[in-house]
C-alpha positions in Angstrom: 0.0 0.0 0.0 3.0 2.3 0.4 3.3 2.7 -3.4 -0.3 3.9 -3.6 0.1 6.2 -0.6 3.2 7.8 -2.3 1.0 8.5 -5.4 -1.5 10.3 -3.2 1.3 12.2 -1.4 2.7 13.3 -4.8 -0.7 14.5 -6.0 -1.3 16.3 -2.7 2.0 18.0 -3.0 0.3 20.7 -5.2 -2.5 21.2 -2.7 -4.0 24.7 -2.3 -7.3 26.1 -1.1 -8.4 26.6 -4.7 -7.7 22.9 -5.6 -9.3 21.7 -2.4 -12.5 23.4 -3.5 -12.2 22.4 -7.1 -11.6 18.7 -6.4 -14.4 18.7 -3.8 -16.7 20.0 -6.5 -15.5 17.5 -9.1 -15.9 14.5 -6.8 -19.6 15.3 -6.5 -20.0 14.2 -10.1 -19.6 10.7 -8.7 -21.9 10.9 -5.8 -25.3 9.1 -5.6 -26.9 12.3 -4.4 -26.1 13.9 -7.7 -26.3 10.9 -10.1 -29.7 9.4 -9.0 -31.6 12.7 -9.5 -29.9 13.2 -12.8 -31.1 9.7 -13.9 -34.6 10.7 -12.8 -34.4 14.0 -14.8 -33.2 12.2 -17.9 -35.9 9.5 -17.6 -38.8 11.9 -16.9 -37.7 14.9 -18.9 -35.6 13.8 -21.9 -35.7 10.2 -22.9 -37.2 7.2 -21.0 -35.2 4.6 -22.8 -31.9 6.5 -22.2 -32.9 6.9 -18.5 -33.6 3.2 -18.2 -30.3 2.3 -19.9 -28.3 4.6 -17.5 -30.2 3.3 -14.5 -29.5 -0.4 -15.4 -25.9 0.4 -16.1 -25.5 2.2 -12.8 -27.3 -0.5 -10.8 -25.1 -3.2 -12.3 -22.1 -1.1 -11.5 -23.1 -0.6 -7.9 -23.6 -4.4 -7.5 -20.2 -5.2 -9.1 -18.4 -2.6 -7.1 -19.7 -3.9 -3.8 -18.7 -7.5 -4.7 -15.2 -6.4 -5.8 -14.7 -4.3 -2.7 -15.5 -7.4 -0.6 -12.8 -9.4 -2.5 -10.0 -6.8 -2.2 -11.0 -5.3 1.2 -8.6 -2.4 0.6 -8.2 0.0 3.5 -8.8 3.7 2.9 -5.8 6.0 3.2 -7.7 8.2 5.7 -5.4 8.8 8.7 -2.3 7.6 7.1 0.9 9.7 7.8 1.3 12.5 5.3 -2.2 12.1 3.8 -4.8 14.8 4.0 -8.3 13.5 3.7 -11.2 15.8 2.7 -14.9 14.9 2.3 -14.3 11.8 4.4 -18.1 11.6 5.0 -18.3 10.4 1.4 -15.6 7.7 1.9 -17.4 4.8 3.4 -16.5 1.1 3.2 -13.5 -0.2 1.5 -11.3 1.9 -0.8 -10.9 -0.2 -4.0 -12.4 0.0 -6.5 -13.5 3.6 -6.0 -17.3 3.7 -6.0 -17.2 7.4 -7.0 -15.1 6.6 -10.0 -16.9 3.5 -11.0 -20.3 5.2 -10.6 -19.1 8.1 -12.7 -17.7 5.8 -15.4 -21.0 3.8 -15.5 -23.2 6.9 -15.6 -21.3 9.0 -18.1 -20.1 6.0 -20.1 -23.7 4.9 -20.5 -24.7 8.4 -21.7 -21.8 8.3 -24.3 -22.6 4.8 -25.5 -26.3 5.6 -25.7 -25.8 8.8 -27.7 -22.9 7.4 -29.8 -21.5 10.9 -30.2 -17.7 11.5 -30.3 -18.0 14.7 -28.3 -19.9 12.8 -25.6 -17.1 10.2 -25.4 -14.6 13.0 -24.9 -16.7 14.8 -22.3 -17.4 11.5 -20.4 -13.7 10.6 -20.5 -12.7 14.0 -19.0 -15.3 13.7 -16.3 -14.4 10.1 -15.4 -10.6 10.9 -15.2 -11.3 14.1 -13.3 -13.3 12.2 -10.6 -10.7 9.5 -10.3 -8.0 12.2 -9.7 -10.2 14.0 -7.3 -10.6 10.9 -5.1 -6.8 10.6 -4.9 -6.3 14.3 -4.3 -8.9 14.2 -1.5 -7.1 11.3 0.1 -10.3 9.2 0.0 -9.2 6.2 -2.0 -6.1 4.3 -3.2 
């Protein structure tokens, strides 16, 4: 785990109040409190089939994530020497795989796949990578 902790320390070496706020905002793109209402809005406002597709993708992702977490049982880096942890209230259970990152990949990936638009693949990729980096910066996952 020391290798992973050193990656987090390296990312956190550029910490600033601005980046703290930015990465706390970015990590919200992977939170259920944001994703579930977005699925509902897509389903009831824009496209029922797309909403169903995203919901099934997200539900499958949650189930797989929980099973994989139970296999790896990776401890979170919270409280490790030299690691700052922010938004710890969103870091529950085991660390790996990151539920925020997997949820983001499932949600935004499903949108991109459903729409089959190159710009959406690019936007989704940027959001997914940003959330993954945010979880490391925030010291919430390895």
